[in-house]
N, C-alpha and C positions, 0 to 999 in steps of 0.2 A: 504493500500499500504506499503510494507516494503522497507527499504533502500537496502536490498539485491536484491529484484526484479528490483529496478531501476538500480543497478549496473550490474545485469545479462542481462537485456534487452539492456542496452547501449553497453556492451561489445559484446553481440551477434551481434548487429547491425554494429559494427565496425570491425568485423572479415574480413580479406582479402578474396576476391572472391573464391580463391582456397583452403581455409582452413576450416577444420571441427572441431567441438567441440562436447561434449557430454552434453545434458541438462538432468538433473536428477530431477524428480518431485515426491514428496511424494503424492501419489493418494489415499491412505487408511491407516487408523490406527485402532487399537483395543486395549482397555485397556489403561494403563498409558504410554504415550509417550512424549518425549521432545517437539516435534513440532506436529502440526496438518496438515492435507492435504493442499497442496498449498505451502508448504516450498520447496525451490529449491536450486540446486547447479549447477554450470557450470564448466565442466572439460575442460581445454584447452590443446592443444597438447604439450605445454611447460611443463605440469605437474601441472600448477597452478589450484587450486580449489577454486572457489568463492561461497559464501553462506554456510548455515548450515542446515542440516536436523535433526541431532541427538545429537547436542551438543558436537560432537567429538567422540562419541562412535563408530560410523560406518564409520567415515571419510576415513580412509585408506582402508577399505574393499570396499566401494563404489568407491574410486579412482581407485583401482585395476580393478574393473568391467568396469569402463569407459575407462581406458587405453586399456583393452583388446578389447573393442568394436571398438576403433579407429584402433588398430593394425590389427584386423581381417576384418576391413571394414564391420562390422555388422551394420544393421539399427536400431536395438532396443533390449531391454531386459527388462523383468519384473521380479523382485526379491523381496523376502519377508524375513524378519528376525523376528523371534519370541524370544523376549529378556528374557522370563522367563524359557526357557528350559536350562537344565544343559549342553546341547551340546554347547551352546554359550561360555561357559567357556573353553571347550576343544578347540574351534576354536580361542580363544584368544580375543573374543569380550567382554564377561562378562558385558552386559549392565545393568542387574539388575533392569530394569524399569518395568517389568511385562506388556509388551505391544508388539504389532505386527506392524511392519512398512512394507508397500508395496510401492516400488519405481519403477518408470518407467524411463528407461534410453533410450535416443533418440539421435542418431547421427544427427547433424544438421549443417547448414551453416547460413550466414547472411540473407538468404532468408527465414528463419523460421518465421512463422507468428508472434511469440511473439516478434521478433525484431521490429515489427511495433508499439509496445506499447511505445517504448522509447520516441519518439517525442510527444506522446499524454499525457505523464505523466504531463508535465508542463502546459499543456492546461486543466487539470482537467477532462480528458475524462474517463468515465467508459468503461468497456469492459467485454465480456464473452468469455472464452476460452473453447473449445471442444476438447477432446483428445480421440482417440480410443485406448484402452489398450488391447483389445482382440477381435478377429473377425474371423467369417467364411464366411463373405460376401465380395466377390471380389471388390465390388463397394466401400467399405470402409475398406481398409486394416489397420492393426495394425499401429499406428503411425500417421494416418491421423489427421490433426490439423486444426481447423478453429478459427479464432479470429473476433468476431463481435463487431462493435462500434455502439451502438443503436442511439446515437445522430447524427452520421454522415451517418447512414444507409449504412454502408460499411462492407464487409466481406473480410478478408484476409486468404489465404490458401485453404483448401478444401471446396469450396463454396457449393457443393451439400450436404456435411455432415451437414452444417448448414440449408440449405433450405429443405432437405428431412427428416432429423432426428431431429435435435435440435429444430427447429421451432415448431415441433409437440409436443415437451415435454419441454416447458420452465421451467427455474429454479423456484422452490418454495421459495418465501420469500428471495430473494438474499441479502436483507438488514440485515437479521438475520442469515442466513447461507450462507457462501461464497463458498461452494462447495457441490456437490452431485454426486452420481454415478447412471447412468441408465443402467439397465440390460435387454437384450432381448435375444431370442433364437440364434440370429446371431452375436451379438456383445456387448461388454461392453464399456460404454462411461463415461469419467470423465469430469464433467463440473465445471468451476470455475468463480465466479464473481470477476473481478479485480476492486477494488475500488480505485479512485484517492487518491492521498496523502491528508492529512489533511491540509486545508488552515488556516493558523495561522496568525491573524492580531494582531500586537503589537504596541500600541500607546505610544510612549515615546522612546527616543534614548539615555538614560543615560548610565552610566557604568554598572548598573545592568541588562540592556537589552542585553548586548553583550554576556554573557554566555547563556542566554536564547535562542537567535537566533542560536548560535553555536550548542547547544544541540538539538534544534528542527530540524535543518538541518541534523544533524547526525542521527536522528530517521527517516529521510526520509520525514518529513513534509515540507510544503512550507511557511517559515516565511516572512511576509511582515511588514516592519517597517514604521511608520508614525511619524512625528514630525513637529513642527513649527520653530524649530531652525536648520537652514541649517548648521551651524558649526558642529553639532552633527551627522547630517544625511549624512554620507559619506561612500563610498564603502571601504575606508581604515579601517574604524571602524567596518563595517559589511560586510565582504567579503562573508559571507555564506547566506546573505539575498536574497530571491527570488526577492524582490522588495523593493525599497526605495521611499517614496513619501512625499514631502513637503506639509504641510497643512498650513492654515491660522487661526489665532485666531479670525478673523473678517468675516470668510465665513463659510457657512454650510459644514458639512462633505460630500465629494463627494461619489458617489456609490462605493462600495467596490468591487474589483475583486474577483470573487468566482468561484469555480468549482462545480462539481456534488457530490463531496465527503463530508466528515465531515468539520465542520468549528468551530473555536473558536476565541475569542478575549480577549486580556488582556490590561487593561488601567494602565500604570505605568510611567507617565511622571513626577510625583511629583510637578506638576503645577496645582493648584486648578482650575483655570478658564478653562484650556485645558481639564483637566480630566472631569470636569462637563459638558463641551460642547460635548465631545466625548461620555460620558456615555449616555447623553440624546439621541444622534443620534443612538447609538448602540441599545438601548432599543426600538427603533422604527423599528428595522430590525427583521428578523426572525432567527438570530444567536442564537443557543440554549445554548451556554456557553459564558458567559461574566464574566471575572475575573477583580477584581479591587484591586489594591495594596493599602495598607493603613489601618489605624485603623477604627474600626466600627463607632466610633462617627463622624469622618470626612465624611464617606459615608452617614450616616443618615441626616447630614446637607445638602449634595448634593441632596438626594432624596426628601427632604421636598419641594424643589422649583419646582419639576417636576409635571406634570399633574397626576391625579389619575390613569389613564389607564397605564402610564408608571411605576408608583410605583407598581401597581399590577403585571405587567410583571416582574419586578425586583424580586419579591418574588420567582419566579420559575427559572429564568435564571441567576441571579446575584450571583457570588461567592465572598464574602468578609468577612474576609480577604481571599485572594486567596491562594489556595495551600493546600496540605495535611500537617497535623501537624507532622513533623519529627524532630522538634527542629532545623530548619534551621536558620543560621545567616549570612553566607557569600553569595555574589551574586550567586556563583555557586550552593550552597545548596538551595537557594530560587528558582533558576531556576529549579532545580530538583524536588522540592515539587510542583511547578506550573505545570510542564509537567506531573507529576505522577497523579495529580488530573484530568487534562484534559483527559488523557488516560483512567483513571478509569470511568469518566463520559461517554465517548463515548462507552466504553465497557459495560456499564450498571452495573458497580460495585460501591461500596462505599469506596473502599480502605481498609486499615486495615491490620493486620497481617494475612498471609495465615494460620498460625498454629491454628488460632481461628476458622477456617472454617473446620478443620479436627479433627478426633478423637485424644484424647490425647495419646501421646506415653506412658506415665505412666500407662494408663488404658488398655494397649494392651499387651497380653502375646505372646511373640515371641517364636517360636519352638527352 
């Protein structure tokens, strides 16, 4: 779940009843592109454009198409850009990314099914979106949209699109691939799995936690802060936190609020007893990433007092010292290295320089 999708769904839901906007969805790519399918923008009648599809390269061009859609009262449009063609430079685009973007533009109102995802975000609800991008079938015209909430067993939008088409062709491995395209003789269907935001449990409300919460919220995550010191755990200090919860040093850790999406926890109270208590409780959960701030020697002393089963689990889920090695010193830099490591972990990456994953520039002969 990206912060732009949160902004777009919320803005779409808040549109006045008689106002239209244009929803732009990247439904297919080929070659090297800035974003992958699922990236979105929302063009408002005021001219404001929310979201990003191409890093700015196509922004004005897409805005012009969206404006024309509203002015001519057209329902939809499918456009493609091939960024490696010389003609792009003539058109003034000059993308230079050597890839193809296919974007579906759809005039919509607050009744659009995607607007229904706005209140479900904070509840950690997953969903699947189905969108018809081409069709010769009058029962499923271009632009037909359905949004399915599996945990609620509800469908918004074109119900028969889901029951008659999508249900017969469920997404393959939605946890690995968030989008796919179904082709048939009568229609083309874009499917996308909408994953809830990452639930981020942070234990410790010190000064170094504040930039961590702020940056996590900016990324669209749901930061939840826990501490045993009420003076630190205030909304004034953490205006961006999804949840603040006071704990006790003398009571077990209560069940953690969780959604259906990814989860991570970081322990950083700088209080040995609290950190040890929380670490033991977290290792007994199924949270796949547990970060612990502090030197390795301190952590080893904490682990020595734990049962063998928890020590064994720590081998696979505990990250200490927490964060990627970027030479961080300030609280803001430490927050950055922690968030980067969590993102890399949930993306199945190990971090590191991207240039080490590609062919050396010096070994390549350019024409």
